[in-house]
CHARMM internal coordinates of N, CA and C (Angstrom, degrees):
IC EDIT
DIST 1 N 1 CA 1.4462
DIST 1 CA 1 C 1.5319
ANGL 1 N 1 CA 1 C 110.70
DIST 1 C 2 N 1.3277
ANGL 1 CA 1 C 2 N 115.00
DIHE 1 N 1 CA 1 C 2 N -39.42
DIST 2 N 2 CA 1.4630
ANGL 1 C 2 N 2 CA 118.75
DIHE 1 CA 1 C 2 N 2 CA -179.55
DIST 2 CA 2 C 1.5200
ANGL 2 N 2 CA 2 C 110.66
DIHE 1 C 2 N 2 CA 2 C -62.90
DIST 2 C 3 N 1.3078
ANGL 2 CA 2 C 3 N 116.05
DIHE 2 N 2 CA 2 C 3 N -44.95
DIST 3 N 3 CA 1.4639
ANGL 2 C 3 N 3 CA 120.20
DIHE 2 CA 2 C 3 N 3 CA -177.71
DIST 3 CA 3 C 1.5229
ANGL 3 N 3 CA 3 C 111.97
DIHE 2 C 3 N 3 CA 3 C -69.33
DIST 3 C 4 N 1.3337
ANGL 3 CA 3 C 4 N 116.95
DIHE 3 N 3 CA 3 C 4 N -32.24
DIST 4 N 4 CA 1.4691
ANGL 3 C 4 N 4 CA 119.98
DIHE 3 CA 3 C 4 N 4 CA 177.07
DIST 4 CA 4 C 1.5224
ANGL 4 N 4 CA 4 C 111.02
DIHE 3 C 4 N 4 CA 4 C -59.61
DIST 4 C 5 N 1.3201
ANGL 4 CA 4 C 5 N 115.80
DIHE 4 N 4 CA 4 C 5 N -33.57
DIST 5 N 5 CA 1.4710
ANGL 4 C 5 N 5 CA 120.47
DIHE 4 CA 4 C 5 N 5 CA 179.10
DIST 5 CA 5 C 1.5226
ANGL 5 N 5 CA 5 C 112.47
DIHE 4 C 5 N 5 CA 5 C -91.27
DIST 5 C 6 N 1.3284
ANGL 5 CA 5 C 6 N 116.05
DIHE 5 N 5 CA 5 C 6 N 0.07
DIST 6 N 6 CA 1.4654
ANGL 5 C 6 N 6 CA 122.36
DIHE 5 CA 5 C 6 N 6 CA -179.48
DIST 6 CA 6 C 1.5287
ANGL 6 N 6 CA 6 C 111.54
DIHE 5 C 6 N 6 CA 6 C 59.41
DIST 6 C 7 N 1.3410
ANGL 6 CA 6 C 7 N 115.08
DIHE 6 N 6 CA 6 C 7 N 37.83
DIST 7 N 7 CA 1.4541
ANGL 6 C 7 N 7 CA 121.37
DIHE 6 CA 6 C 7 N 7 CA 176.79
DIST 7 CA 7 C 1.5202
ANGL 7 N 7 CA 7 C 109.18
DIHE 6 C 7 N 7 CA 7 C -90.95
DIST 7 C 8 N 1.3138
ANGL 7 CA 7 C 8 N 115.63
DIHE 7 N 7 CA 7 C 8 N 145.23
DIST 8 N 8 CA 1.4606
ANGL 7 C 8 N 8 CA 120.41
DIHE 7 CA 7 C 8 N 8 CA 172.34
DIST 8 CA 8 C 1.5295
ANGL 8 N 8 CA 8 C 108.57
DIHE 7 C 8 N 8 CA 8 C -79.42
DIST 8 C 9 N 1.3157
ANGL 8 CA 8 C 9 N 115.59
DIHE 8 N 8 CA 8 C 9 N 165.77
DIST 9 N 9 CA 1.4598
ANGL 8 C 9 N 9 CA 119.21
DIHE 8 CA 8 C 9 N 9 CA 174.53
DIST 9 CA 9 C 1.5260
ANGL 9 N 9 CA 9 C 109.98
DIHE 8 C 9 N 9 CA 9 C -61.04
DIST 9 C 10 N 1.3252
ANGL 9 CA 9 C 10 N 116.65
DIHE 9 N 9 CA 9 C 10 N -36.55
DIST 10 N 10 CA 1.4650
ANGL 9 C 10 N 10 CA 121.02
DIHE 9 CA 9 C 10 N 10 CA 179.90
DIST 10 CA 10 C 1.5288
ANGL 10 N 10 CA 10 C 111.42
DIHE 9 C 10 N 10 CA 10 C -63.73
DIST 10 C 11 N 1.3203
ANGL 10 CA 10 C 11 N 117.09
DIHE 10 N 10 CA 10 C 11 N -38.14
DIST 11 N 11 CA 1.4649
ANGL 10 C 11 N 11 CA 120.90
DIHE 10 CA 10 C 11 N 11 CA 179.03
DIST 11 CA 11 C 1.5227
ANGL 11 N 11 CA 11 C 110.54
DIHE 10 C 11 N 11 CA 11 C -63.81
DIST 11 C 12 N 1.3239
ANGL 11 CA 11 C 12 N 116.56
DIHE 11 N 11 CA 11 C 12 N -48.27
DIST 12 N 12 CA 1.4611
ANGL 11 C 12 N 12 CA 119.96
DIHE 11 CA 11 C 12 N 12 CA 178.58
DIST 12 CA 12 C 1.5233
ANGL 12 N 12 CA 12 C 110.53
DIHE 11 C 12 N 12 CA 12 C -64.13
DIST 12 C 13 N 1.3160
ANGL 12 CA 12 C 13 N 116.70
DIHE 12 N 12 CA 12 C 13 N -40.59
DIST 13 N 13 CA 1.4626
ANGL 12 C 13 N 13 CA 120.79
DIHE 12 CA 12 C 13 N 13 CA 179.83
DIST 13 CA 13 C 1.5238
ANGL 13 N 13 CA 13 C 111.16
DIHE 12 C 13 N 13 CA 13 C -58.27
DIST 13 C 14 N 1.3193
ANGL 13 CA 13 C 14 N 116.36
DIHE 13 N 13 CA 13 C 14 N -43.96
DIST 14 N 14 CA 1.4653
ANGL 13 C 14 N 14 CA 120.78
DIHE 13 CA 13 C 14 N 14 CA -179.90
DIST 14 CA 14 C 1.5236
ANGL 14 N 14 CA 14 C 110.46
DIHE 13 C 14 N 14 CA 14 C -62.23
DIST 14 C 15 N 1.3247
ANGL 14 CA 14 C 15 N 117.29
DIHE 14 N 14 CA 14 C 15 N -43.25
DIST 15 N 15 CA 1.4628
ANGL 14 C 15 N 15 CA 121.25
DIHE 14 CA 14 C 15 N 15 CA -179.28
DIST 15 CA 15 C 1.5275
ANGL 15 N 15 CA 15 C 111.76
DIHE 14 C 15 N 15 CA 15 C -67.72
DIST 15 C 16 N 1.3317
ANGL 15 CA 15 C 16 N 116.25
DIHE 15 N 15 CA 15 C 16 N -30.44
DIST 16 N 16 CA 1.4576
ANGL 15 C 16 N 16 CA 121.39
DIHE 15 CA 15 C 16 N 16 CA -178.22
DIST 16 CA 16 C 1.5325
ANGL 16 N 16 CA 16 C 112.21
DIHE 15 C 16 N 16 CA 16 C -89.78
DIST 16 C 17 N 1.3339
ANGL 16 CA 16 C 17 N 116.06
DIHE 16 N 16 CA 16 C 17 N -14.25
DIST 17 N 17 CA 1.4609
ANGL 16 C 17 N 17 CA 119.97
DIHE 16 CA 16 C 17 N 17 CA 179.35
DIST 17 CA 17 C 1.5158
ANGL 17 N 17 CA 17 C 114.07
DIHE 16 C 17 N 17 CA 17 C 80.94
DIST 17 C 18 N 1.3368
ANGL 17 CA 17 C 18 N 115.79
DIHE 17 N 17 CA 17 C 18 N 30.52
DIST 18 N 18 CA 1.4642
ANGL 17 C 18 N 18 CA 121.56
DIHE 17 CA 17 C 18 N 18 CA 176.98
DIST 18 CA 18 C 1.5220
ANGL 18 N 18 CA 18 C 107.95
DIHE 17 C 18 N 18 CA 18 C -129.82
DIST 18 C 19 N 1.3302
ANGL 18 CA 18 C 19 N 116.72
DIHE 18 N 18 CA 18 C 19 N 176.43
DIST 19 N 19 CA 1.4592
ANGL 18 C 19 N 19 CA 117.83
DIHE 18 CA 18 C 19 N 19 CA 177.69
DIST 19 CA 19 C 1.5309
ANGL 19 N 19 CA 19 C 110.72
DIHE 18 C 19 N 19 CA 19 C -91.87
DIST 19 C 20 N 1.3201
ANGL 19 CA 19 C 20 N 115.59
DIHE 19 N 19 CA 19 C 20 N 168.16
DIST 20 N 20 CA 1.4640
ANGL 19 C 20 N 20 CA 121.81
DIHE 19 CA 19 C 20 N 20 CA -176.49
DIST 20 CA 20 C 1.5207
ANGL 20 N 20 CA 20 C 111.39
DIHE 19 C 20 N 20 CA 20 C -61.35
DIST 20 C 21 N 1.3331
ANGL 20 CA 20 C 21 N 117.42
DIHE 20 N 20 CA 20 C 21 N -36.27
DIST 21 N 21 CA 1.4650
ANGL 20 C 21 N 21 CA 120.79
DIHE 20 CA 20 C 21 N 21 CA -179.41
DIST 21 CA 21 C 1.5295
ANGL 21 N 21 CA 21 C 111.07
DIHE 20 C 21 N 21 CA 21 C -62.21
DIST 21 C 22 N 1.3200
ANGL 21 CA 21 C 22 N 116.76
DIHE 21 N 21 CA 21 C 22 N -34.52
DIST 22 N 22 CA 1.4639
ANGL 21 C 22 N 22 CA 120.93
DIHE 21 CA 21 C 22 N 22 CA 178.34
DIST 22 CA 22 C 1.5233
ANGL 22 N 22 CA 22 C 110.49
DIHE 21 C 22 N 22 CA 22 C -64.04
DIST 22 C 23 N 1.3197
ANGL 22 CA 22 C 23 N 116.82
DIHE 22 N 22 CA 22 C 23 N -44.23
DIST 23 N 23 CA 1.4745
ANGL 22 C 23 N 23 CA 120.40
DIHE 22 CA 22 C 23 N 23 CA 177.56
DIST 23 CA 23 C 1.5232
ANGL 23 N 23 CA 23 C 109.84
DIHE 22 C 23 N 23 CA 23 C -61.96
DIST 23 C 24 N 1.3144
ANGL 23 CA 23 C 24 N 116.99
DIHE 23 N 23 CA 23 C 24 N -42.95
DIST 24 N 24 CA 1.4601
ANGL 23 C 24 N 24 CA 121.29
DIHE 23 CA 23 C 24 N 24 CA 177.83
DIST 24 CA 24 C 1.5293
ANGL 24 N 24 CA 24 C 110.65
DIHE 23 C 24 N 24 CA 24 C -58.93
DIST 24 C 25 N 1.3264
ANGL 24 CA 24 C 25 N 116.56
DIHE 24 N 24 CA 24 C 25 N -43.31
DIST 25 N 25 CA 1.4667
ANGL 24 C 25 N 25 CA 120.59
DIHE 24 CA 24 C 25 N 25 CA 179.40
DIST 25 CA 25 C 1.5234
ANGL 25 N 25 CA 25 C 111.93
DIHE 24 C 25 N 25 CA 25 C -66.11
DIST 25 C 26 N 1.3328
ANGL 25 CA 25 C 26 N 117.60
DIHE 25 N 25 CA 25 C 26 N -37.34
DIST 26 N 26 CA 1.4656
ANGL 25 C 26 N 26 CA 120.62
DIHE 25 CA 25 C 26 N 26 CA 176.07
DIST 26 CA 26 C 1.5231
ANGL 26 N 26 CA 26 C 110.12
DIHE 25 C 26 N 26 CA 26 C -62.61
DIST 26 C 27 N 1.3226
ANGL 26 CA 26 C 27 N 115.52
DIHE 26 N 26 CA 26 C 27 N -48.31
DIST 27 N 27 CA 1.4666
ANGL 26 C 27 N 27 CA 120.27
DIHE 26 CA 26 C 27 N 27 CA -175.09
DIST 27 CA 27 C 1.5223
ANGL 27 N 27 CA 27 C 112.66
DIHE 26 C 27 N 27 CA 27 C -67.81
DIST 27 C 28 N 1.3269
ANGL 27 CA 27 C 28 N 117.08
DIHE 27 N 27 CA 27 C 28 N -30.17
DIST 28 N 28 CA 1.4644
ANGL 27 C 28 N 28 CA 120.13
DIHE 27 CA 27 C 28 N 28 CA -179.58
DIST 28 CA 28 C 1.5237
ANGL 28 N 28 CA 28 C 112.45
DIHE 27 C 28 N 28 CA 28 C -88.61
DIST 28 C 29 N 1.3357
ANGL 28 CA 28 C 29 N 116.55
DIHE 28 N 28 CA 28 C 29 N -7.39
DIST 29 N 29 CA 1.4545
ANGL 28 C 29 N 29 CA 120.40
DIHE 28 CA 28 C 29 N 29 CA 179.83
DIST 29 CA 29 C 1.5117
ANGL 29 N 29 CA 29 C 114.07
DIHE 28 C 29 N 29 CA 29 C 84.34
DIST 29 C 30 N 1.3250
ANGL 29 CA 29 C 30 N 117.92
DIHE 29 N 29 CA 29 C 30 N 7.70
DIST 30 N 30 CA 1.4647
ANGL 29 C 30 N 30 CA 120.90
DIHE 29 CA 29 C 30 N 30 CA 179.29
DIST 30 CA 30 C 1.5217
ANGL 30 N 30 CA 30 C 111.72
DIHE 29 C 30 N 30 CA 30 C -73.11
DIST 30 C 31 N 1.3199
ANGL 30 CA 30 C 31 N 116.64
DIHE 30 N 30 CA 30 C 31 N -27.87
DIST 31 N 31 CA 1.4631
ANGL 30 C 31 N 31 CA 122.57
DIHE 30 CA 30 C 31 N 31 CA -178.48
DIST 31 CA 31 C 1.5210
ANGL 31 N 31 CA 31 C 108.71
DIHE 30 C 31 N 31 CA 31 C -132.72
DIST 31 C 32 N 1.3146
ANGL 31 CA 31 C 32 N 115.68
DIHE 31 N 31 CA 31 C 32 N 139.52
DIST 32 N 32 CA 1.4646
ANGL 31 C 32 N 32 CA 120.34
DIHE 31 CA 31 C 32 N 32 CA 175.53
DIST 32 CA 32 C 1.5198
ANGL 32 N 32 CA 32 C 109.77
DIHE 31 C 32 N 32 CA 32 C -87.89
DIST 32 C 33 N 1.3026
ANGL 32 CA 32 C 33 N 115.48
DIHE 32 N 32 CA 32 C 33 N 142.51
DIST 33 N 33 CA 1.4544
ANGL 32 C 33 N 33 CA 122.39
DIHE 32 CA 32 C 33 N 33 CA 177.68
DIST 33 CA 33 C 1.5293
ANGL 33 N 33 CA 33 C 108.46
DIHE 32 C 33 N 33 CA 33 C -85.69
DIST 33 C 34 N 1.3250
ANGL 33 CA 33 C 34 N 116.52
DIHE 33 N 33 CA 33 C 34 N 139.88
DIST 34 N 34 CA 1.4663
ANGL 33 C 34 N 34 CA 119.30
DIHE 33 CA 33 C 34 N 34 CA 176.67
DIST 34 CA 34 C 1.5273
ANGL 34 N 34 CA 34 C 109.09
DIHE 33 C 34 N 34 CA 34 C -70.22
DIST 34 C 35 N 1.3144
ANGL 34 CA 34 C 35 N 115.68
DIHE 34 N 34 CA 34 C 35 N 162.21
DIST 35 N 35 CA 1.4649
ANGL 34 C 35 N 35 CA 119.33
DIHE 34 CA 34 C 35 N 35 CA 178.82
DIST 35 CA 35 C 1.5247
ANGL 35 N 35 CA 35 C 110.93
DIHE 34 C 35 N 35 CA 35 C -63.94
DIST 35 C 36 N 1.3211
ANGL 35 CA 35 C 36 N 117.02
DIHE 35 N 35 CA 35 C 36 N -34.00
DIST 36 N 36 CA 1.4661
ANGL 35 C 36 N 36 CA 120.61
DIHE 35 CA 35 C 36 N 36 CA 177.98
DIST 36 CA 36 C 1.5227
ANGL 36 N 36 CA 36 C 110.04
DIHE 35 C 36 N 36 CA 36 C -65.47
DIST 36 C 37 N 1.3308
ANGL 36 CA 36 C 37 N 117.02
DIHE 36 N 36 CA 36 C 37 N -44.49
DIST 37 N 37 CA 1.4623
ANGL 36 C 37 N 37 CA 120.22
DIHE 36 CA 36 C 37 N 37 CA 178.98
DIST 37 CA 37 C 1.5193
ANGL 37 N 37 CA 37 C 111.20
DIHE 36 C 37 N 37 CA 37 C -65.43
DIST 37 C 38 N 1.3192
ANGL 37 CA 37 C 38 N 117.39
DIHE 37 N 37 CA 37 C 38 N -38.95
DIST 38 N 38 CA 1.4618
ANGL 37 C 38 N 38 CA 120.64
DIHE 37 CA 37 C 38 N 38 CA 177.26
DIST 38 CA 38 C 1.5241
ANGL 38 N 38 CA 38 C 110.14
DIHE 37 C 38 N 38 CA 38 C -60.50
DIST 38 C 39 N 1.3247
ANGL 38 CA 38 C 39 N 116.32
DIHE 38 N 38 CA 38 C 39 N -44.78
DIST 39 N 39 CA 1.4565
ANGL 38 C 39 N 39 CA 120.96
DIHE 38 CA 38 C 39 N 39 CA 177.82
DIST 39 CA 39 C 1.5277
ANGL 39 N 39 CA 39 C 110.54
DIHE 38 C 39 N 39 CA 39 C -60.52
DIST 39 C 40 N 1.3446
ANGL 39 CA 39 C 40 N 116.86
DIHE 39 N 39 CA 39 C 40 N -43.22
DIST 40 N 40 CA 1.4630
ANGL 39 C 40 N 40 CA 120.90
DIHE 39 CA 39 C 40 N 40 CA 179.48
DIST 40 CA 40 C 1.5269
ANGL 40 N 40 CA 40 C 111.62
DIHE 39 C 40 N 40 CA 40 C -62.87
DIST 40 C 41 N 1.3275
ANGL 40 CA 40 C 41 N 117.06
DIHE 40 N 40 CA 40 C 41 N -39.46
DIST 41 N 41 CA 1.4674
ANGL 40 C 41 N 41 CA 120.72
DIHE 40 CA 40 C 41 N 41 CA 178.24
DIST 41 CA 41 C 1.5255
ANGL 41 N 41 CA 41 C 109.80
DIHE 40 C 41 N 41 CA 41 C -61.44
DIST 41 C 42 N 1.3236
ANGL 41 CA 41 C 42 N 116.67
DIHE 41 N 41 CA 41 C 42 N -44.87
DIST 42 N 42 CA 1.4617
ANGL 41 C 42 N 42 CA 119.59
DIHE 41 CA 41 C 42 N 42 CA 179.13
DIST 42 CA 42 C 1.5185
ANGL 42 N 42 CA 42 C 111.26
DIHE 41 C 42 N 42 CA 42 C -63.84
DIST 42 C 43 N 1.3312
ANGL 42 CA 42 C 43 N 117.45
DIHE 42 N 42 CA 42 C 43 N -38.06
DIST 43 N 43 CA 1.4677
ANGL 42 C 43 N 43 CA 120.09
DIHE 42 CA 42 C 43 N 43 CA 175.90
DIST 43 CA 43 C 1.5244
ANGL 43 N 43 CA 43 C 111.03
DIHE 42 C 43 N 43 CA 43 C -63.37
DIST 43 C 44 N 1.3195
ANGL 43 CA 43 C 44 N 116.88
DIHE 43 N 43 CA 43 C 44 N -44.28
DIST 44 N 44 CA 1.4673
ANGL 43 C 44 N 44 CA 121.58
DIHE 43 CA 43 C 44 N 44 CA -179.94
DIST 44 CA 44 C 1.5247
ANGL 44 N 44 CA 44 C 110.49
DIHE 43 C 44 N 44 CA 44 C -57.35
DIST 44 C 45 N 1.3279
ANGL 44 CA 44 C 45 N 116.08
DIHE 44 N 44 CA 44 C 45 N -41.15
DIST 45 N 45 CA 1.4619
ANGL 44 C 45 N 45 CA 120.19
DIHE 44 CA 44 C 45 N 45 CA -177.60
DIST 45 CA 45 C 1.5266
ANGL 45 N 45 CA 45 C 113.31
DIHE 44 C 45 N 45 CA 45 C -90.92
DIST 45 C 46 N 1.3249
ANGL 45 CA 45 C 46 N 117.40
DIHE 45 N 45 CA 45 C 46 N 0.56
DIST 46 N 46 CA 1.4631
ANGL 45 C 46 N 46 CA 120.81
DIHE 45 CA 45 C 46 N 46 CA 178.33
DIST 46 CA 46 C 1.5152
ANGL 46 N 46 CA 46 C 113.51
DIHE 45 C 46 N 46 CA 46 C 67.21
DIST 46 C 47 N 1.3161
ANGL 46 CA 46 C 47 N 116.77
DIHE 46 N 46 CA 46 C 47 N 32.08
DIST 47 N 47 CA 1.4665
ANGL 46 C 47 N 47 CA 121.75
DIHE 46 CA 46 C 47 N 47 CA -179.09
DIST 47 CA 47 C 1.5234
ANGL 47 N 47 CA 47 C 110.35
DIHE 46 C 47 N 47 CA 47 C -102.01
DIST 47 C 48 N 1.3278
ANGL 47 CA 47 C 48 N 116.33
DIHE 47 N 47 CA 47 C 48 N 155.75
DIST 48 N 48 CA 1.4571
ANGL 47 C 48 N 48 CA 122.82
DIHE 47 CA 47 C 48 N 48 CA 178.63
DIST 48 CA 48 C 1.5221
ANGL 48 N 48 CA 48 C 108.91
DIHE 47 C 48 N 48 CA 48 C -93.34
DIST 48 C 49 N 1.3078
ANGL 48 CA 48 C 49 N 116.49
DIHE 48 N 48 CA 48 C 49 N 112.88
DIST 49 N 49 CA 1.4542
ANGL 48 C 49 N 49 CA 121.60
DIHE 48 CA 48 C 49 N 49 CA -176.85
DIST 49 CA 49 C 1.5241
ANGL 49 N 49 CA 49 C 112.54
DIHE 48 C 49 N 49 CA 49 C -66.13
DIST 49 C 50 N 1.3146
ANGL 49 CA 49 C 50 N 118.18
DIHE 49 N 49 CA 49 C 50 N -32.53
DIST 50 N 50 CA 1.4646
ANGL 49 C 50 N 50 CA 119.78
DIHE 49 CA 49 C 50 N 50 CA -178.55
DIST 50 CA 50 C 1.5235
ANGL 50 N 50 CA 50 C 111.69
DIHE 49 C 50 N 50 CA 50 C -64.84
DIST 50 C 51 N 1.3219
ANGL 50 CA 50 C 51 N 117.78
DIHE 50 N 50 CA 50 C 51 N -34.98
DIST 51 N 51 CA 1.4689
ANGL 50 C 51 N 51 CA 120.00
DIHE 50 CA 50 C 51 N 51 CA 177.00
DIST 51 CA 51 C 1.5185
ANGL 51 N 51 CA 51 C 110.95
DIHE 50 C 51 N 51 CA 51 C -69.88
DIST 51 C 52 N 1.3132
ANGL 51 CA 51 C 52 N 116.99
DIHE 51 N 51 CA 51 C 52 N -37.45
DIST 52 N 52 CA 1.4600
ANGL 51 C 52 N 52 CA 120.83
DIHE 51 CA 51 C 52 N 52 CA -178.73
DIST 52 CA 52 C 1.5238
ANGL 52 N 52 CA 52 C 111.43
DIHE 51 C 52 N 52 CA 52 C -67.21
DIST 52 C 53 N 1.3186
ANGL 52 CA 52 C 53 N 116.73
DIHE 52 N 52 CA 52 C 53 N -34.28
DIST 53 N 53 CA 1.4626
ANGL 52 C 53 N 53 CA 120.54
DIHE 52 CA 52 C 53 N 53 CA -177.89
DIST 53 CA 53 C 1.5177
ANGL 53 N 53 CA 53 C 112.93
DIHE 52 C 53 N 53 CA 53 C -91.77
DIST 53 C 54 N 1.3186
ANGL 53 CA 53 C 54 N 117.14
DIHE 53 N 53 CA 53 C 54 N -3.65
DIST 54 N 54 CA 1.4620
ANGL 53 C 54 N 54 CA 122.78
DIHE 53 CA 53 C 54 N 54 CA 175.25
DIST 54 CA 54 C 1.5269
ANGL 54 N 54 CA 54 C 112.35
DIHE 53 C 54 N 54 CA 54 C 55.34
DIST 54 C 55 N 1.3181
ANGL 54 CA 54 C 55 N 115.17
DIHE 54 N 54 CA 54 C 55 N 63.07
DIST 55 N 55 CA 1.4556
ANGL 54 C 55 N 55 CA 121.01
DIHE 54 CA 54 C 55 N 55 CA 175.61
DIST 55 CA 55 C 1.5213
ANGL 55 N 55 CA 55 C 110.09
DIHE 54 C 55 N 55 CA 55 C -86.09
DIST 55 C 56 N 1.2928
ANGL 55 CA 55 C 56 N 116.28
DIHE 55 N 55 CA 55 C 56 N 56.10
DIST 56 N 56 CA 1.4646
ANGL 55 C 56 N 56 CA 121.32
DIHE 55 CA 55 C 56 N 56 CA -177.67
DIST 56 CA 56 C 1.5230
ANGL 56 N 56 CA 56 C 109.77
DIHE 55 C 56 N 56 CA 56 C -75.67
DIST 56 C 57 N 1.3061
ANGL 56 CA 56 C 57 N 115.10
DIHE 56 N 56 CA 56 C 57 N 149.92
DIST 57 N 57 CA 1.4564
ANGL 56 C 57 N 57 CA 120.65
DIHE 56 CA 56 C 57 N 57 CA 174.95
DIST 57 CA 57 C 1.5289
ANGL 57 N 57 CA 57 C 108.43
DIHE 56 C 57 N 57 CA 57 C -68.75
DIST 57 C 58 N 1.3310
ANGL 57 CA 57 C 58 N 117.62
DIHE 57 N 57 CA 57 C 58 N 137.71
DIST 58 N 58 CA 1.4652
ANGL 57 C 58 N 58 CA 118.64
DIHE 57 CA 57 C 58 N 58 CA 177.81
DIST 58 CA 58 C 1.5233
ANGL 58 N 58 CA 58 C 110.04
DIHE 57 C 58 N 58 CA 58 C -67.14
DIST 58 C 59 N 1.3331
ANGL 58 CA 58 C 59 N 115.46
DIHE 58 N 58 CA 58 C 59 N 148.02
DIST 59 N 59 CA 1.4635
ANGL 58 C 59 N 59 CA 117.93
DIHE 58 CA 58 C 59 N 59 CA 177.80
DIST 59 CA 59 C 1.5288
ANGL 59 N 59 CA 59 C 109.21
DIHE 58 C 59 N 59 CA 59 C -78.95
DIST 59 C 60 N 1.3075
ANGL 59 CA 59 C 60 N 117.07
DIHE 59 N 59 CA 59 C 60 N 168.91
DIST 60 N 60 CA 1.4683
ANGL 59 C 60 N 60 CA 121.41
DIHE 59 CA 59 C 60 N 60 CA -173.98
DIST 60 CA 60 C 1.5276
ANGL 60 N 60 CA 60 C 112.19
DIHE 59 C 60 N 60 CA 60 C -62.24
DIST 60 C 61 N 1.3353
ANGL 60 CA 60 C 61 N 118.40
DIHE 60 N 60 CA 60 C 61 N -32.89
DIST 61 N 61 CA 1.4666
ANGL 60 C 61 N 61 CA 121.22
DIHE 60 CA 60 C 61 N 61 CA 178.00
DIST 61 CA 61 C 1.5235
ANGL 61 N 61 CA 61 C 110.81
DIHE 60 C 61 N 61 CA 61 C -64.01
DIST 61 C 62 N 1.3400
ANGL 61 CA 61 C 62 N 116.92
DIHE 61 N 61 CA 61 C 62 N -41.86
DIST 62 N 62 CA 1.4617
ANGL 61 C 62 N 62 CA 120.58
DIHE 61 CA 61 C 62 N 62 CA 179.29
DIST 62 CA 62 C 1.5209
ANGL 62 N 62 CA 62 C 110.87
DIHE 61 C 62 N 62 CA 62 C -64.86
DIST 62 C 63 N 1.3163
ANGL 62 CA 62 C 63 N 117.00
DIHE 62 N 62 CA 62 C 63 N -39.84
DIST 63 N 63 CA 1.4636
ANGL 62 C 63 N 63 CA 121.36
DIHE 62 CA 62 C 63 N 63 CA 179.67
DIST 63 CA 63 C 1.5230
ANGL 63 N 63 CA 63 C 109.76
DIHE 62 C 63 N 63 CA 63 C -63.72
DIST 63 C 64 N 1.3416
ANGL 63 CA 63 C 64 N 117.04
DIHE 63 N 63 CA 63 C 64 N -43.92
DIST 64 N 64 CA 1.4638
ANGL 63 C 64 N 64 CA 120.80
DIHE 63 CA 63 C 64 N 64 CA 179.60
DIST 64 CA 64 C 1.5235
ANGL 64 N 64 CA 64 C 110.59
DIHE 63 C 64 N 64 CA 64 C -63.36
DIST 64 C 65 N 1.3355
ANGL 64 CA 64 C 65 N 117.67
DIHE 64 N 64 CA 64 C 65 N -42.09
DIST 65 N 65 CA 1.4604
ANGL 64 C 65 N 65 CA 121.21
DIHE 64 CA 64 C 65 N 65 CA 179.07
DIST 65 CA 65 C 1.5197
ANGL 65 N 65 CA 65 C 110.57
DIHE 64 C 65 N 65 CA 65 C -61.59
DIST 65 C 66 N 1.3196
ANGL 65 CA 65 C 66 N 117.05
DIHE 65 N 65 CA 65 C 66 N -44.09
DIST 66 N 66 CA 1.4585
ANGL 65 C 66 N 66 CA 120.76
DIHE 65 CA 65 C 66 N 66 CA 179.80
DIST 66 CA 66 C 1.5199
ANGL 66 N 66 CA 66 C 111.31
DIHE 65 C 66 N 66 CA 66 C -64.66
DIST 66 C 67 N 1.3275
ANGL 66 CA 66 C 67 N 117.08
DIHE 66 N 66 CA 66 C 67 N -39.89
DIST 67 N 67 CA 1.4620
ANGL 66 C 67 N 67 CA 121.05
DIHE 66 CA 66 C 67 N 67 CA 178.53
DIST 67 CA 67 C 1.5268
ANGL 67 N 67 CA 67 C 110.73
DIHE 66 C 67 N 67 CA 67 C -64.52
DIST 67 C 68 N 1.3366
ANGL 67 CA 67 C 68 N 117.20
DIHE 67 N 67 CA 67 C 68 N -40.21
DIST 68 N 68 CA 1.4597
ANGL 67 C 68 N 68 CA 121.26
DIHE 67 CA 67 C 68 N 68 CA -179.80
DIST 68 CA 68 C 1.5233
ANGL 68 N 68 CA 68 C 110.83
DIHE 67 C 68 N 68 CA 68 C -68.02
DIST 68 C 69 N 1.3218
ANGL 68 CA 68 C 69 N 117.65
DIHE 68 N 68 CA 68 C 69 N -35.92
DIST 69 N 69 CA 1.4597
ANGL 68 C 69 N 69 CA 121.03
DIHE 68 CA 68 C 69 N 69 CA 179.22
DIST 69 CA 69 C 1.5255
ANGL 69 N 69 CA 69 C 111.27
DIHE 68 C 69 N 69 CA 69 C -66.55
DIST 69 C 70 N 1.3142
ANGL 69 CA 69 C 70 N 117.62
DIHE 69 N 69 CA 69 C 70 N -30.46
DIST 70 N 70 CA 1.4645
ANGL 69 C 70 N 70 CA 121.92
DIHE 69 CA 69 C 70 N 70 CA -179.20
DIST 70 CA 70 C 1.5254
ANGL 70 N 70 CA 70 C 112.10
DIHE 69 C 70 N 70 CA 70 C -74.58
DIST 70 C 71 N 1.3227
ANGL 70 CA 70 C 71 N 116.90
DIHE 70 N 70 CA 70 C 71 N -23.25
DIST 71 N 71 CA 1.4733
ANGL 70 C 71 N 71 CA 120.95
DIHE 70 CA 70 C 71 N 71 CA -176.56
DIST 71 CA 71 C 1.4958
ANGL 71 N 71 CA 71 C 112.41
DIHE 70 C 71 N 71 CA 71 C -76.44
END
COOR INIT
IC SEED 1 N 1 CA 1 C
IC BUILD
């Protein structure tokens, strides 16, 4: 998303309230982003977090399987 907007790591860092090294660590996988920071990133970019995380309703087959496993 950052590259689509042609933003530098420093630009995103400023908007997120962290330093550039933190963004670099997130992007390289050296550091995990908190759920709050992830939410803030999606807000900054105007994206819907629920679509990205695929909170789809389970289909009826999945519900039946889960119910049978509980019995």
